[in-house]
ChimeraX commands (.cxc) that place a marker at each C-alpha (Angstrom):
marker #1 position -1.02,4.30,2.52 radius 0.5
marker #1 position -3.39,1.30,2.30 radius 0.5
marker #1 position -7.07,2.23,2.29 radius 0.5
marker #1 position -8.88,-0.13,4.65 radius 0.5
marker #1 position -12.65,-0.41,4.91 radius 0.5
marker #1 position -14.13,-1.93,8.07 radius 0.5
marker #1 position -17.59,-3.22,7.17 radius 0.5
marker #1 position -20.14,-2.87,9.94 radius 0.5
marker #1 position -22.84,-5.09,8.54 radius 0.5
marker #1 position -26.21,-5.41,10.24 radius 0.5
marker #1 position -25.15,-8.19,12.63 radius 0.5
marker #1 position -21.54,-7.12,13.30 radius 0.5
marker #1 position -20.21,-7.98,16.76 radius 0.5
marker #1 position -18.34,-5.47,18.89 radius 0.5
marker #1 position -15.36,-7.56,19.97 radius 0.5
marker #1 position -13.95,-8.23,16.52 radius 0.5
marker #1 position -14.82,-4.70,15.38 radius 0.5
marker #1 position -12.77,-3.38,18.32 radius 0.5
marker #1 position -9.81,-5.62,17.45 radius 0.5
marker #1 position -9.67,-4.35,13.87 radius 0.5
marker #1 position -10.13,-0.74,15.00 radius 0.5
marker #1 position -7.32,-1.09,17.54 radius 0.5
marker #1 position -4.84,-2.63,15.08 radius 0.5
marker #1 position -5.61,-0.58,11.99 radius 0.5
marker #1 position -7.60,2.46,13.14 radius 0.5
marker #1 position -5.07,3.89,15.62 radius 0.5
marker #1 position -2.31,5.95,14.01 radius 0.5
marker #1 position 0.86,3.94,14.52 radius 0.5
marker #1 position 2.89,5.60,11.78 radius 0.5
marker #1 position 5.84,5.87,14.17 radius 0.5
marker #1 position 6.27,2.09,13.78 radius 0.5
marker #1 position 6.26,2.17,9.99 radius 0.5
marker #1 position 9.54,2.49,8.06 radius 0.5
marker #1 position 7.76,4.76,5.57 radius 0.5
marker #1 position 5.93,6.81,8.19 radius 0.5
marker #1 position 2.58,5.66,6.80 radius 0.5
marker #1 position -0.23,3.70,8.40 radius 0.5
marker #1 position -3.65,2.50,7.27 radius 0.5
marker #1 position -6.32,4.92,6.13 radius 0.5
marker #1 position -9.40,3.45,7.80 radius 0.5
marker #1 position -13.02,4.18,7.03 radius 0.5
marker #1 position -16.15,2.46,8.28 radius 0.5
marker #1 position -18.76,1.18,5.81 radius 0.5
marker #1 position -22.30,1.29,7.16 radius 0.5
marker #1 position -25.68,0.62,5.59 radius 0.5
marker #1 position -27.02,3.90,4.19 radius 0.5
marker #1 position -24.31,5.94,5.98 radius 0.5
marker #1 position -25.73,5.02,9.37 radius 0.5
marker #1 position -24.03,7.12,12.06 radius 0.5
marker #1 position -24.51,4.35,14.63 radius 0.5
marker #1 position -21.28,2.55,13.98 radius 0.5
marker #1 position -19.56,2.55,17.43 radius 0.5
marker #1 position -16.51,4.30,15.98 radius 0.5
marker #1 position -17.36,7.99,15.67 radius 0.5
marker #1 position -13.68,8.92,15.35 radius 0.5
marker #1 position -13.52,7.20,11.95 radius 0.5
marker #1 position -15.18,8.51,8.79 radius 0.5
marker #1 position -18.19,6.56,7.52 radius 0.5
marker #1 position -19.20,5.64,3.98 radius 0.5
marker #1 position -22.01,3.60,2.47 radius 0.5
marker #1 position -21.29,-0.04,1.63 radius 0.5
marker #1 position -21.78,0.80,-2.05 radius 0.5
marker #1 position -18.61,2.92,-1.85 radius 0.5
marker #1 position -16.13,0.23,-0.82 radius 0.5
marker #1 position -14.92,-0.50,-4.33 radius 0.5
marker #1 position -11.72,1.54,-4.05 radius 0.5
marker #1 position -10.49,-0.24,-0.91 radius 0.5
marker #1 position -7.13,-1.97,-0.81 radius 0.5
marker #1 position -8.26,-4.13,2.11 radius 0.5
marker #1 position -11.76,-4.86,3.43 radius 0.5
marker #1 position -12.26,-6.31,6.91 radius 0.5
marker #1 position -15.56,-8.04,7.67 radius 0.5
marker #1 position -16.09,-8.67,11.42 radius 0.5
marker #1 position -18.05,-11.53,12.94 radius 0.5
marker #1 position -21.80,-11.90,12.74 radius 0.5
marker #1 position -24.17,-12.89,15.52 radius 0.5
marker #1 position -26.41,-14.59,12.93 radius 0.5
marker #1 position -24.12,-16.93,10.96 radius 0.5
marker #1 position -25.84,-18.45,7.98 radius 0.5
marker #1 position -28.54,-15.80,7.65 radius 0.5
marker #1 position -28.99,-14.07,4.33 radius 0.5
marker #1 position -26.95,-10.90,4.06 radius 0.5
marker #1 position -27.88,-7.56,2.59 radius 0.5
marker #1 position -27.83,-8.05,-1.21 radius 0.5
marker #1 position -26.18,-4.64,-1.59 radius 0.5
marker #1 position -23.36,-5.73,0.70 radius 0.5
marker #1 position -22.89,-9.03,-1.16 radius 0.5
marker #1 position -22.72,-7.19,-4.48 radius 0.5
marker #1 position -20.31,-4.58,-3.11 radius 0.5
marker #1 position -17.99,-7.26,-1.71 radius 0.5
marker #1 position -17.93,-9.20,-4.98 radius 0.5
marker #1 position -17.27,-6.07,-7.03 radius 0.5
marker #1 position -14.52,-4.86,-4.70 radius 0.5
marker #1 position -12.85,-8.26,-4.82 radius 0.5
marker #1 position -13.07,-8.31,-8.61 radius 0.5
marker #1 position -11.40,-4.88,-8.61 radius 0.5
marker #1 position -8.43,-6.24,-6.67 radius 0.5
marker #1 position -9.29,-5.64,-3.01 radius 0.5
marker #1 position -8.15,-8.14,-0.43 radius 0.5
marker #1 position -10.94,-9.20,1.92 radius 0.5
marker #1 position -10.41,-10.52,5.46 radius 0.5
marker #1 position -13.20,-12.07,7.54 radius 0.5
marker #1 position -12.90,-12.27,11.31 radius 0.5
marker #1 position -14.42,-15.23,13.16 radius 0.5
marker #1 position -17.97,-15.86,11.88 radius 0.5
marker #1 position -17.49,-13.11,9.33 radius 0.5
marker #1 position -16.56,-16.08,7.13 radius 0.5
marker #1 position -20.30,-16.75,6.80 radius 0.5
marker #1 position -20.74,-13.31,5.23 radius 0.5
marker #1 position -18.07,-14.07,2.62 radius 0.5
marker #1 position -19.49,-17.53,2.01 radius 0.5
marker #1 position -22.98,-16.12,1.49 radius 0.5
marker #1 position -21.50,-13.68,-1.03 radius 0.5
marker #1 position -19.89,-16.61,-2.89 radius 0.5
marker #1 position -16.34,-15.46,-2.19 radius 0.5
marker #1 position -15.27,-18.66,-0.42 radius 0.5
marker #1 position -16.36,-21.09,-3.13 radius 0.5
marker #1 position -13.61,-23.67,-3.79 radius 0.5
marker #1 position -11.35,-22.01,-1.22 radius 0.5
marker #1 position -9.88,-23.07,2.11 radius 0.5
marker #1 position -11.35,-21.06,5.00 radius 0.5
marker #1 position -11.78,-21.18,8.75 radius 0.5
marker #1 position -14.16,-19.79,11.35 radius 0.5
marker #1 position -14.97,-20.20,15.04 radius 0.5
marker #1 position -14.69,-23.92,15.83 radius 0.5
marker #1 position -18.24,-23.99,17.22 radius 0.5
marker #1 position -19.56,-22.98,13.80 radius 0.5
marker #1 position -17.14,-24.85,11.52 radius 0.5
marker #1 position -19.45,-27.81,10.88 radius 0.5
marker #1 position -22.33,-25.45,10.13 radius 0.5
marker #1 position -20.20,-23.48,7.67 radius 0.5
marker #1 position -19.24,-26.69,5.88 radius 0.5
marker #1 position -22.85,-27.92,5.81 radius 0.5
marker #1 position -24.38,-24.68,4.58 radius 0.5
marker #1 position -21.68,-23.98,2.00 radius 0.5
marker #1 position -20.37,-27.35,0.70 radius 0.5
marker #1 position -18.04,-25.68,-1.81 radius 0.5
marker #1 position -16.01,-24.16,1.05 radius 0.5
marker #1 position -13.06,-26.25,2.25 radius 0.5
marker #1 position -13.39,-25.62,5.98 radius 0.5
marker #1 position -10.39,-25.97,8.32 radius 0.5
marker #1 position -11.28,-25.87,12.00 radius 0.5
marker #1 position -7.75,-26.53,13.34 radius 0.5
marker #1 position -5.94,-23.32,12.38 radius 0.5
marker #1 position -5.80,-19.76,13.69 radius 0.5
marker #1 position -6.27,-18.21,10.27 radius 0.5
marker #1 position -6.11,-18.98,6.55 radius 0.5
marker #1 position -4.34,-16.70,4.06 radius 0.5
marker #1 position -5.26,-17.37,0.46 radius 0.5
marker #1 position -3.66,-14.17,-0.77 radius 0.5
marker #1 position -6.72,-12.14,-1.70 radius 0.5
marker #1 position -9.12,-13.79,0.77 radius 0.5
marker #1 position -8.26,-14.32,4.43 radius 0.5
marker #1 position -10.31,-15.82,7.28 radius 0.5
marker #1 position -9.69,-16.24,10.99 radius 0.5
marker #1 position -10.86,-18.67,13.63 radius 0.5
marker #1 position -12.86,-17.61,16.67 radius 0.5
marker #1 position -12.57,-14.49,18.77 radius 0.5
marker #1 position -8.96,-13.60,19.61 radius 0.5
marker #1 position -7.68,-15.41,16.52 radius 0.5
marker #1 position -8.99,-12.29,14.78 radius 0.5
marker #1 position -6.07,-10.45,16.39 radius 0.5
marker #1 position -3.67,-13.04,15.00 radius 0.5
marker #1 position -5.00,-12.42,11.52 radius 0.5
marker #1 position -4.86,-8.64,11.88 radius 0.5
marker #1 position -1.22,-8.80,13.01 radius 0.5
marker #1 position -0.52,-11.16,10.11 radius 0.5
marker #1 position -1.89,-8.55,7.71 radius 0.5
marker #1 position 0.38,-5.91,9.24 radius 0.5
marker #1 position 3.29,-8.34,8.83 radius 0.5
marker #1 position 2.39,-8.84,5.17 radius 0.5
marker #1 position 2.00,-5.14,4.47 radius 0.5
marker #1 position 4.74,-3.60,6.61 radius 0.5
marker #1 position 7.08,-6.40,7.64 radius 0.5
marker #1 position 7.84,-8.62,10.62 radius 0.5
marker #1 position 9.65,-5.93,12.61 radius 0.5
marker #1 position 6.62,-3.60,12.53 radius 0.5
marker #1 position 4.26,-6.45,13.46 radius 0.5
marker #1 position 6.59,-7.46,16.30 radius 0.5
marker #1 position 6.71,-3.90,17.63 radius 0.5
marker #1 position 2.94,-3.63,17.40 radius 0.5
marker #1 position 2.54,-6.94,19.22 radius 0.5
marker #1 position 4.71,-5.64,22.03 radius 0.5
marker #1 position 2.58,-2.50,22.28 radius 0.5
marker #1 position -0.57,-4.60,22.44 radius 0.5
marker #1 position 1.12,-6.99,24.89 radius 0.5
marker #1 position 0.33,-10.02,22.73 radius 0.5
marker #1 position 2.48,-12.52,20.83 radius 0.5
marker #1 position 3.13,-10.93,17.41 radius 0.5
marker #1 position 3.00,-14.29,15.65 radius 0.5
marker #1 position 1.53,-17.54,16.98 radius 0.5
marker #1 position 2.17,-20.61,14.87 radius 0.5
marker #1 position -0.24,-23.51,15.06 radius 0.5
marker #1 position -3.90,-23.99,15.71 radius 0.5
marker #1 position -6.40,-24.16,18.54 radius 0.5
marker #1 position -4.02,-26.30,20.62 radius 0.5
marker #1 position -2.48,-23.03,21.73 radius 0.5
marker #1 position -5.68,-22.13,23.56 radius 0.5
marker #1 position -5.35,-25.21,25.81 radius 0.5
marker #1 position -3.77,-24.51,29.19 radius 0.5
marker #1 position -0.76,-26.84,29.63 radius 0.5
marker #1 position -0.41,-29.00,32.75 radius 0.5
marker #1 position 1.67,-27.24,35.41 radius 0.5
marker #1 position 5.38,-28.09,35.44 radius 0.5
marker #1 position 7.53,-28.27,38.57 radius 0.5
marker #1 position 7.80,-24.76,39.94 radius 0.5
marker #1 position 4.91,-23.63,37.72 radius 0.5
marker #1 position 7.30,-22.16,35.14 radius 0.5
marker #1 position 5.96,-23.90,32.02 radius 0.5
marker #1 position 8.33,-23.83,29.06 radius 0.5
marker #1 position 8.80,-20.05,29.01 radius 0.5
marker #1 position 12.30,-20.21,30.47 radius 0.5
marker #1 position 13.36,-22.94,28.08 radius 0.5
marker #1 position 11.94,-20.99,25.13 radius 0.5
marker #1 position 13.90,-17.86,26.14 radius 0.5
marker #1 position 17.02,-19.96,26.72 radius 0.5
marker #1 position 16.73,-21.43,23.23 radius 0.5
marker #1 position 16.05,-18.06,21.56 radius 0.5
marker #1 position 19.27,-16.72,23.10 radius 0.5
marker #1 position 21.20,-19.61,21.49 radius 0.5
marker #1 position 19.74,-19.84,18.00 radius 0.5
marker #1 position 23.24,-19.58,16.53 radius 0.5
marker #1 position 24.07,-22.93,18.14 radius 0.5
marker #1 position 23.16,-26.44,16.88 radius 0.5
marker #1 position 20.36,-27.03,19.38 radius 0.5
marker #1 position 18.66,-30.41,19.47 radius 0.5
marker #1 position 15.47,-31.75,20.98 radius 0.5
marker #1 position 17.63,-33.44,23.63 radius 0.5
marker #1 position 19.15,-30.05,24.53 radius 0.5
marker #1 position 15.68,-28.50,24.95 radius 0.5
marker #1 position 14.41,-31.47,26.94 radius 0.5
marker #1 position 17.46,-31.41,29.23 radius 0.5
marker #1 position 17.01,-27.70,29.96 radius 0.5
marker #1 position 13.28,-28.21,30.66 radius 0.5
marker #1 position 13.95,-31.24,32.87 radius 0.5
marker #1 position 11.78,-33.45,30.69 radius 0.5
marker #1 position 12.18,-36.47,28.50 radius 0.5
marker #1 position 12.12,-35.86,24.74 radius 0.5
marker #1 position 8.65,-37.40,24.56 radius 0.5
marker #1 position 7.36,-35.25,27.43 radius 0.5
marker #1 position 8.86,-32.17,25.81 radius 0.5
marker #1 position 7.08,-32.92,22.53 radius 0.5
marker #1 position 3.72,-33.18,24.29 radius 0.5
marker #1 position 4.27,-30.02,26.31 radius 0.5
marker #1 position 5.50,-27.95,23.37 radius 0.5
marker #1 position 2.54,-29.01,21.28 radius 0.5
marker #1 position 0.20,-27.97,24.09 radius 0.5
marker #1 position 1.92,-24.64,24.83 radius 0.5
marker #1 position 3.19,-23.58,21.40 radius 0.5
marker #1 position 1.16,-25.65,18.95 radius 0.5
marker #1 position 4.24,-27.16,17.33 radius 0.5
marker #1 position 6.72,-30.01,17.69 radius 0.5
marker #1 position 10.11,-29.03,19.18 radius 0.5
marker #1 position 12.05,-29.03,15.90 radius 0.5
marker #1 position 9.24,-27.21,14.09 radius 0.5
marker #1 position 9.22,-24.58,16.83 radius 0.5
marker #1 position 13.00,-24.17,16.55 radius 0.5
marker #1 position 12.74,-23.70,12.78 radius 0.5
marker #1 position 10.04,-21.08,13.32 radius 0.5
marker #1 position 12.24,-19.16,15.78 radius 0.5
marker #1 position 15.23,-19.29,13.44 radius 0.5
marker #1 position 13.12,-18.00,10.56 radius 0.5
marker #1 position 11.64,-15.18,12.68 radius 0.5
marker #1 position 15.16,-14.16,13.78 radius 0.5
marker #1 position 16.32,-14.15,10.17 radius 0.5
marker #1 position 13.40,-11.91,9.17 radius 0.5
marker #1 position 14.24,-9.42,11.90 radius 0.5
marker #1 position 17.95,-9.35,11.02 radius 0.5
marker #1 position 17.14,-8.84,7.35 radius 0.5
marker #1 position 14.94,-5.89,8.26 radius 0.5
marker #1 position 17.13,-4.28,10.93 radius 0.5
marker #1 position 20.75,-4.98,9.93 radius 0.5
marker #1 position 23.05,-4.84,6.93 radius 0.5
marker #1 position 24.54,-8.27,7.67 radius 0.5
marker #1 position 25.17,-10.55,4.71 radius 0.5
marker #1 position 22.95,-13.55,4.03 radius 0.5
marker #1 position 25.78,-15.85,5.13 radius 0.5
marker #1 position 26.18,-13.94,8.41 radius 0.5
marker #1 position 22.44,-14.03,9.09 radius 0.5
marker #1 position 22.29,-17.75,8.32 radius 0.5
marker #1 position 25.06,-18.36,10.84 radius 0.5
marker #1 position 23.44,-16.09,13.46 radius 0.5
marker #1 position 20.17,-18.03,13.15 radius 0.5
marker #1 position 21.74,-21.48,13.23 radius 0.5
marker #1 position 20.81,-22.29,9.63 radius 0.5
marker #1 position 24.40,-23.03,8.69 radius 0.5
marker #1 position 24.56,-21.67,5.17 radius 0.5
marker #1 position 22.98,-19.09,2.90 radius 0.5
marker #1 position 21.66,-21.92,0.75 radius 0.5
marker #1 position 19.72,-23.37,3.69 radius 0.5
marker #1 position 18.36,-19.95,4.61 radius 0.5
marker #1 position 17.23,-19.32,1.03 radius 0.5
marker #1 position 15.50,-22.70,0.84 radius 0.5
marker #1 position 13.64,-22.22,4.11 radius 0.5
marker #1 position 12.63,-18.69,3.15 radius 0.5
marker #1 position 11.19,-19.88,-0.14 radius 0.5
marker #1 position 9.37,-22.77,1.53 radius 0.5
marker #1 position 7.86,-20.60,4.27 radius 0.5
marker #1 position 7.40,-17.18,2.65 radius 0.5
marker #1 position 7.60,-17.72,-1.09 radius 0.5
marker #1 position 10.44,-15.19,-1.54 radius 0.5
marker #1 position 14.22,-15.11,-1.23 radius 0.5
marker #1 position 15.93,-13.41,1.72 radius 0.5
marker #1 position 17.14,-10.66,-0.63 radius 0.5
marker #1 position 13.62,-10.05,-1.95 radius 0.5
marker #1 position 12.31,-9.93,1.61 radius 0.5
marker #1 position 14.99,-7.44,2.63 radius 0.5
marker #1 position 14.30,-5.22,-0.40 radius 0.5
marker #1 position 10.65,-5.03,0.63 radius 0.5
marker #1 position 10.92,-4.66,4.40 radius 0.5
marker #1 position 14.36,-3.19,5.18 radius 0.5
marker #1 position 14.06,-0.48,7.84 radius 0.5
marker #1 position 15.99,2.74,7.32 radius 0.5
marker link #1:1,2 radius 0.2
marker link #1:2,3 radius 0.2
marker link #1:3,4 radius 0.2
marker link #1:4,5 radius 0.2
marker link #1:5,6 radius 0.2
marker link #1:6,7 radius 0.2
marker link #1:7,8 radius 0.2
marker link #1:8,9 radius 0.2
marker link #1:9,10 radius 0.2
marker link #1:10,11 radius 0.2
marker link #1:11,12 radius 0.2
marker link #1:12,13 radius 0.2
marker link #1:13,14 radius 0.2
marker link #1:14,15 radius 0.2
marker link #1:15,16 radius 0.2
marker link #1:16,17 radius 0.2
marker link #1:17,18 radius 0.2
marker link #1:18,19 radius 0.2
marker link #1:19,20 radius 0.2
marker link #1:20,21 radius 0.2
marker link #1:21,22 radius 0.2
marker link #1:22,23 radius 0.2
marker link #1:23,24 radius 0.2
marker link #1:24,25 radius 0.2
marker link #1:25,26 radius 0.2
marker link #1:26,27 radius 0.2
marker link #1:27,28 radius 0.2
marker link #1:28,29 radius 0.2
marker link #1:29,30 radius 0.2
marker link #1:30,31 radius 0.2
marker link #1:31,32 radius 0.2
marker link #1:32,33 radius 0.2
marker link #1:33,34 radius 0.2
marker link #1:34,35 radius 0.2
marker link #1:35,36 radius 0.2
marker link #1:36,37 radius 0.2
marker link #1:37,38 radius 0.2
marker link #1:38,39 radius 0.2
marker link #1:39,40 radius 0.2
marker link #1:40,41 radius 0.2
marker link #1:41,42 radius 0.2
marker link #1:42,43 radius 0.2
marker link #1:43,44 radius 0.2
marker link #1:44,45 radius 0.2
marker link #1:45,46 radius 0.2
marker link #1:46,47 radius 0.2
marker link #1:47,48 radius 0.2
marker link #1:48,49 radius 0.2
marker link #1:49,50 radius 0.2
marker link #1:50,51 radius 0.2
marker link #1:51,52 radius 0.2
marker link #1:52,53 radius 0.2
marker link #1:53,54 radius 0.2
marker link #1:54,55 radius 0.2
marker link #1:55,56 radius 0.2
marker link #1:56,57 radius 0.2
marker link #1:57,58 radius 0.2
marker link #1:58,59 radius 0.2
marker link #1:59,60 radius 0.2
marker link #1:60,61 radius 0.2
marker link #1:61,62 radius 0.2
marker link #1:62,63 radius 0.2
marker link #1:63,64 radius 0.2
marker link #1:64,65 radius 0.2
marker link #1:65,66 radius 0.2
marker link #1:66,67 radius 0.2
marker link #1:67,68 radius 0.2
marker link #1:68,69 radius 0.2
marker link #1:69,70 radius 0.2
marker link #1:70,71 radius 0.2
marker link #1:71,72 radius 0.2
marker link #1:72,73 radius 0.2
marker link #1:73,74 radius 0.2
marker link #1:74,75 radius 0.2
marker link #1:75,76 radius 0.2
marker link #1:76,77 radius 0.2
marker link #1:77,78 radius 0.2
marker link #1:78,79 radius 0.2
marker link #1:79,80 radius 0.2
marker link #1:80,81 radius 0.2
marker link #1:81,82 radius 0.2
marker link #1:82,83 radius 0.2
marker link #1:83,84 radius 0.2
marker link #1:84,85 radius 0.2
marker link #1:85,86 radius 0.2
marker link #1:86,87 radius 0.2
marker link #1:87,88 radius 0.2
marker link #1:88,89 radius 0.2
marker link #1:89,90 radius 0.2
marker link #1:90,91 radius 0.2
marker link #1:91,92 radius 0.2
marker link #1:92,93 radius 0.2
marker link #1:93,94 radius 0.2
marker link #1:94,95 radius 0.2
marker link #1:95,96 radius 0.2
marker link #1:96,97 radius 0.2
marker link #1:97,98 radius 0.2
marker link #1:98,99 radius 0.2
marker link #1:99,100 radius 0.2
marker link #1:100,101 radius 0.2
marker link #1:101,102 radius 0.2
marker link #1:102,103 radius 0.2
marker link #1:103,104 radius 0.2
marker link #1:104,105 radius 0.2
marker link #1:105,106 radius 0.2
marker link #1:106,107 radius 0.2
marker link #1:107,108 radius 0.2
marker link #1:108,109 radius 0.2
marker link #1:109,110 radius 0.2
marker link #1:110,111 radius 0.2
marker link #1:111,112 radius 0.2
marker link #1:112,113 radius 0.2
marker link #1:113,114 radius 0.2
marker link #1:114,115 radius 0.2
marker link #1:115,116 radius 0.2
marker link #1:116,117 radius 0.2
marker link #1:117,118 radius 0.2
marker link #1:118,119 radius 0.2
marker link #1:119,120 radius 0.2
marker link #1:120,121 radius 0.2
marker link #1:121,122 radius 0.2
marker link #1:122,123 radius 0.2
marker link #1:123,124 radius 0.2
marker link #1:124,125 radius 0.2
marker link #1:125,126 radius 0.2
marker link #1:126,127 radius 0.2
marker link #1:127,128 radius 0.2
marker link #1:128,129 radius 0.2
marker link #1:129,130 radius 0.2
marker link #1:130,131 radius 0.2
marker link #1:131,132 radius 0.2
marker link #1:132,133 radius 0.2
marker link #1:133,134 radius 0.2
marker link #1:134,135 radius 0.2
marker link #1:135,136 radius 0.2
marker link #1:136,137 radius 0.2
marker link #1:137,138 radius 0.2
marker link #1:138,139 radius 0.2
marker link #1:139,140 radius 0.2
marker link #1:140,141 radius 0.2
marker link #1:141,142 radius 0.2
marker link #1:142,143 radius 0.2
marker link #1:143,144 radius 0.2
marker link #1:144,145 radius 0.2
marker link #1:145,146 radius 0.2
marker link #1:146,147 radius 0.2
marker link #1:147,148 radius 0.2
marker link #1:148,149 radius 0.2
marker link #1:149,150 radius 0.2
marker link #1:150,151 radius 0.2
marker link #1:151,152 radius 0.2
marker link #1:152,153 radius 0.2
marker link #1:153,154 radius 0.2
marker link #1:154,155 radius 0.2
marker link #1:155,156 radius 0.2
marker link #1:156,157 radius 0.2
marker link #1:157,158 radius 0.2
marker link #1:158,159 radius 0.2
marker link #1:159,160 radius 0.2
marker link #1:160,161 radius 0.2
marker link #1:161,162 radius 0.2
marker link #1:162,163 radius 0.2
marker link #1:163,164 radius 0.2
marker link #1:164,165 radius 0.2
marker link #1:165,166 radius 0.2
marker link #1:166,167 radius 0.2
marker link #1:167,168 radius 0.2
marker link #1:168,169 radius 0.2
marker link #1:169,170 radius 0.2
marker link #1:170,171 radius 0.2
marker link #1:171,172 radius 0.2
marker link #1:172,173 radius 0.2
marker link #1:173,174 radius 0.2
marker link #1:174,175 radius 0.2
marker link #1:175,176 radius 0.2
marker link #1:176,177 radius 0.2
marker link #1:177,178 radius 0.2
marker link #1:178,179 radius 0.2
marker link #1:179,180 radius 0.2
marker link #1:180,181 radius 0.2
marker link #1:181,182 radius 0.2
marker link #1:182,183 radius 0.2
marker link #1:183,184 radius 0.2
marker link #1:184,185 radius 0.2
marker link #1:185,186 radius 0.2
marker link #1:186,187 radius 0.2
marker link #1:187,188 radius 0.2
marker link #1:188,189 radius 0.2
marker link #1:189,190 radius 0.2
marker link #1:190,191 radius 0.2
marker link #1:191,192 radius 0.2
marker link #1:192,193 radius 0.2
marker link #1:193,194 radius 0.2
marker link #1:194,195 radius 0.2
marker link #1:195,196 radius 0.2
marker link #1:196,197 radius 0.2
marker link #1:197,198 radius 0.2
marker link #1:198,199 radius 0.2
marker link #1:199,200 radius 0.2
marker link #1:200,201 radius 0.2
marker link #1:201,202 radius 0.2
marker link #1:202,203 radius 0.2
marker link #1:203,204 radius 0.2
marker link #1:204,205 radius 0.2
marker link #1:205,206 radius 0.2
marker link #1:206,207 radius 0.2
marker link #1:207,208 radius 0.2
marker link #1:208,209 radius 0.2
marker link #1:209,210 radius 0.2
marker link #1:210,211 radius 0.2
marker link #1:211,212 radius 0.2
marker link #1:212,213 radius 0.2
marker link #1:213,214 radius 0.2
marker link #1:214,215 radius 0.2
marker link #1:215,216 radius 0.2
marker link #1:216,217 radius 0.2
marker link #1:217,218 radius 0.2
marker link #1:218,219 radius 0.2
marker link #1:219,220 radius 0.2
marker link #1:220,221 radius 0.2
marker link #1:221,222 radius 0.2
marker link #1:222,223 radius 0.2
marker link #1:223,224 radius 0.2
marker link #1:224,225 radius 0.2
marker link #1:225,226 radius 0.2
marker link #1:226,227 radius 0.2
marker link #1:227,228 radius 0.2
marker link #1:228,229 radius 0.2
marker link #1:229,230 radius 0.2
marker link #1:230,231 radius 0.2
marker link #1:231,232 radius 0.2
marker link #1:232,233 radius 0.2
marker link #1:233,234 radius 0.2
marker link #1:234,235 radius 0.2
marker link #1:235,236 radius 0.2
marker link #1:236,237 radius 0.2
marker link #1:237,238 radius 0.2
marker link #1:238,239 radius 0.2
marker link #1:239,240 radius 0.2
marker link #1:240,241 radius 0.2
marker link #1:241,242 radius 0.2
marker link #1:242,243 radius 0.2
marker link #1:243,244 radius 0.2
marker link #1:244,245 radius 0.2
marker link #1:245,246 radius 0.2
marker link #1:246,247 radius 0.2
marker link #1:247,248 radius 0.2
marker link #1:248,249 radius 0.2
marker link #1:249,250 radius 0.2
marker link #1:250,251 radius 0.2
marker link #1:251,252 radius 0.2
marker link #1:252,253 radius 0.2
marker link #1:253,254 radius 0.2
marker link #1:254,255 radius 0.2
marker link #1:255,256 radius 0.2
marker link #1:256,257 radius 0.2
marker link #1:257,258 radius 0.2
marker link #1:258,259 radius 0.2
marker link #1:259,260 radius 0.2
marker link #1:260,261 radius 0.2
marker link #1:261,262 radius 0.2
marker link #1:262,263 radius 0.2
marker link #1:263,264 radius 0.2
marker link #1:264,265 radius 0.2
marker link #1:265,266 radius 0.2
marker link #1:266,267 radius 0.2
marker link #1:267,268 radius 0.2
marker link #1:268,269 radius 0.2
marker link #1:269,270 radius 0.2
marker link #1:270,271 radius 0.2
marker link #1:271,272 radius 0.2
marker link #1:272,273 radius 0.2
marker link #1:273,274 radius 0.2
marker link #1:274,275 radius 0.2
marker link #1:275,276 radius 0.2
marker link #1:276,277 radius 0.2
marker link #1:277,278 radius 0.2
marker link #1:278,279 radius 0.2
marker link #1:279,280 radius 0.2
marker link #1:280,281 radius 0.2
marker link #1:281,282 radius 0.2
marker link #1:282,283 radius 0.2
marker link #1:283,284 radius 0.2
marker link #1:284,285 radius 0.2
marker link #1:285,286 radius 0.2
marker link #1:286,287 radius 0.2
marker link #1:287,288 radius 0.2
marker link #1:288,289 radius 0.2
marker link #1:289,290 radius 0.2
marker link #1:290,291 radius 0.2
marker link #1:291,292 radius 0.2
marker link #1:292,293 radius 0.2
marker link #1:293,294 radius 0.2
marker link #1:294,295 radius 0.2
marker link #1:295,296 radius 0.2
marker link #1:296,297 radius 0.2
marker link #1:297,298 radius 0.2
marker link #1:298,299 radius 0.2
marker link #1:299,300 radius 0.2
marker link #1:300,301 radius 0.2
marker link #1:301,302 radius 0.2
marker link #1:302,303 radius 0.2
marker link #1:303,304 radius 0.2
marker link #1:304,305 radius 0.2
marker link #1:305,306 radius 0.2
marker link #1:306,307 radius 0.2
marker link #1:307,308 radius 0.2
marker link #1:308,309 radius 0.2
marker link #1:309,310 radius 0.2
marker link #1:310,311 radius 0.2
marker link #1:311,312 radius 0.2
marker link #1:312,313 radius 0.2
view
């Protein structure tokens, strides 16, 4: 059971704290193939009882060193000096092997502690330039939902914190668990792309957007779909489709199709005993060799390695 410490630093903001508490702090062991969930504690300065989450045990920030994962929520004072004890505790925990995830402007806390030096990171787009100016060794990306550097993770503004939290569940427990959790929370379990997904698309005839076309395509992933097929179903030209898909889904049509095929393959690997060849055919990837290549490119593992880690039952 991963031990997760939610750090309520002096300037922590309620929204991102609530997101992390909802994803990790509610017992959802019924979704887990092992029956486990996260063991969550709250780290407060000097064991302060005023931490908004009385249902969770509290520890002092000096005691976070044995955490598997530390989540640092946003700050309402980005760029201000942080508690030296917190900075030291974060550095020591990281050196001991803890992963650390910052939500929204929580990236400033990690940057002030020196944990983002020479790393790629993101934060709320309104503060991205300030993060880059204050901490020139940080390679700031303002056009993504989150950045995963393995042991250090950062998210963009506000609700992108939920994307990162679901990504962590996907990493720890698999795509099927993250998908089930997303359905419970009534949110997309995995959004590819960047801030373009926050832009409302122009209304299409009938006001249906591309939702129907997306569902139509997902039901036919075993078929050799093309951009022309998607455009024809949506009643758009290929160029119009590309613009609309980028606005609604943050990806070009073929990129979106590849993402859906990969997500389907992950779920089949977790939930079925089908062979790699059968799964490749079911997802429209043609051959096991193609599936293996795309898995390595996207996830850094083979389909067999993924299945060994995340197979349900």
